[in-house]
N, C-alpha and C positions, 0 to 999 in steps of 0.2 A: 268619424273619426276628425278635431279639427288639427291645423296644421301644426301646433306647440303639441298636441299630446302625441301624435306621429312621431315627429322630434324628439322627443322626448322618450318613447318607447326606439327609436332607433339606438340615440343614445348608452340607453343603459343594455339593450341586448349588443352592442360593438363592450359595452364593459363585461357582460358576463364572457363572452367568446374568447374577449383579451385574458380574462382573466383562466379561463381553460387551460390557452394555451398557452398560458405562462406556469401551471400547473404542471404542464407535461414537461416543457421547457429548464422546471426548477433543478433537477439534478443533472442534469451534462450543462446546465452554467455554474451552478455549484462547484462539481469537480473540474472543470475547464477553473474557472478561480483560483481554486485549491492549487489546481498542476503547477498555475502562473508564477502564483505568489508563495508557494510554502504555508497554506494558510494552513493553521493545525496540525501542523507536522507532517503534511505531505510533502513526500522527497520530491526529487526531477528525474526524471529519464535521459538518460543521454546515450546519445550513441557514438560517440567520441570524444577517447581522455582529453583532457588538458594540453594545451605545449608547456605549459611552466610549470614549475614545483616549486613553491616557496620553502622558506626557513622553520616560519610556524607551524609550530606542534601540535594537532587535538589530539583526544584521546577521546576513542569510539569504543562504547559498552556497547556489549549485546544483554539483549532481552528475550525469554523464552517462553511465552505463555499457553496454556492450553485450554480450550475451552472445555467445561464439565459432564458435557453431553459429545465427545470426542475421545475417543477408547486411545489417546494417541500418549506416548513420550514424547519431550520437545526440547530440543535443548543446543545452546550455542557451542563449538568445539571446542572456544576458546573465550575468556570472557573480557577481551580486552584487547584494543590495538592502538597503538601510539601513528600516527599518522598525520604527514606533512601535508598543507593545502596544496592540492594539484597532486598528491602520489596517488597511483591507481591500486588498489587491492582487495584480494582476494581470501574470504573468511569462507568458513562452514559452518552451518548448522546441521542437528542430527535427528529426524523424526521416527521413530518404534510403531507401528501399530500392536498394542497391545490385549488384541478379543482375536477372538477366533474364527473371524469373518474378517472379510474386504470391507473396509471404510474409507469412503469418500470426502476426502477432508480439501478445504483450502485458507489458506492464511492471510492478514494481514496485515500491516504495518502502519508504524507511524516514529518519528523522531520528536525528540523535547534535547532542547528548547525547541519548543513551536518555533522559535523566529528565524531556525539555523536549515528549518526545511527549504528553504530556495536554494541552499546550497549542499547541500546533500543530494546528489546526482548516483544512481545506480545504475548497470552498465547491463549490470544480471542479475535476477531474483528472481525468486520460487511464487512470489506472491499474487494473488487474485488467479492463479492456475490451479484448475479441478486439479489433484490426483486420485488413484488409487491406491491406497498399502493394503498388500495381502498382510495375512496373518500372521502376526509375529516377524513380518518383514521389517529391518532397518533400513535408511538410505540417508547416505550426505546428500547435501541440498548446497550448492553455492552460491553466495551472493559476492556480487564484483562493485564496491562503487570507489566513491572519491567526494573528495570535498572541494568546493569550485575556490582555487585562489580569490576570488571575489569577494571572498570573505573578509578578505585583511581590509579591504576599503569597505567597509560597512563599519561605521563608528558604533552602532547597535549590537555589534558581535564581537567588539572588545572584548566584553570580558565571558566570551567564553570559550574555556580550554577544554570541556567534554562533552560531547553528546553520545544522547542512549536510542540503537537502533531498536526497536522493539518489534514482537511478529506477536501474532497470537492466530492459532489455528480452532477452524472451526470445523463442524460434521457439516457436507454440502449435503444439503436439502432440493436444490431446484431440478431442474426437467433435464440436466447433465447427467445429475447424479444418480436419479431412476433408470436411465439411458445404459449407465454404465451397472447398473447394478441389475440390470435384467438382463443385459450379455454377460456378465459372471454366471449367472445363474443357467443359461444356459450351454453356457460352458461346462460346468461339474454337472 
């Protein structure tokens, strides 16, 4: 093989390996991008409450959805709250297993308008945590959140007076769900 053919083969092999590597890194990179920017309504996770509370008030409404494959009843205990920017708020959702068998389920979420995701901070949340609900069991689950005071400094958020926090429950079908189902069967 001549020198030019080897160089071309080396470059093409490098591109192929690089593309393969990027395909494995795409999900974590996208997830990090969404968390940092609030893209697509991705909220932030806070470890501390803000030290400043502003007079500006926004109405936060709560939406609850269930995937058709999950035998659950899911609702927000209240329709909305009016919260000052920087004020910490706790609200509750309620989930009920309407089937005669244990159900493994997990919730996902987003906020709208999407541009507010970077300012909506959750301190405590039930999302992305797989739970097992026993037949007929009803559980109250809290969400602790605040809307960051920095939203007041964003001219693109000047028109926002309302935010909707939306959750959707899905039946969990991953490896963790299979292990929990096997453990529940072994107990019975």
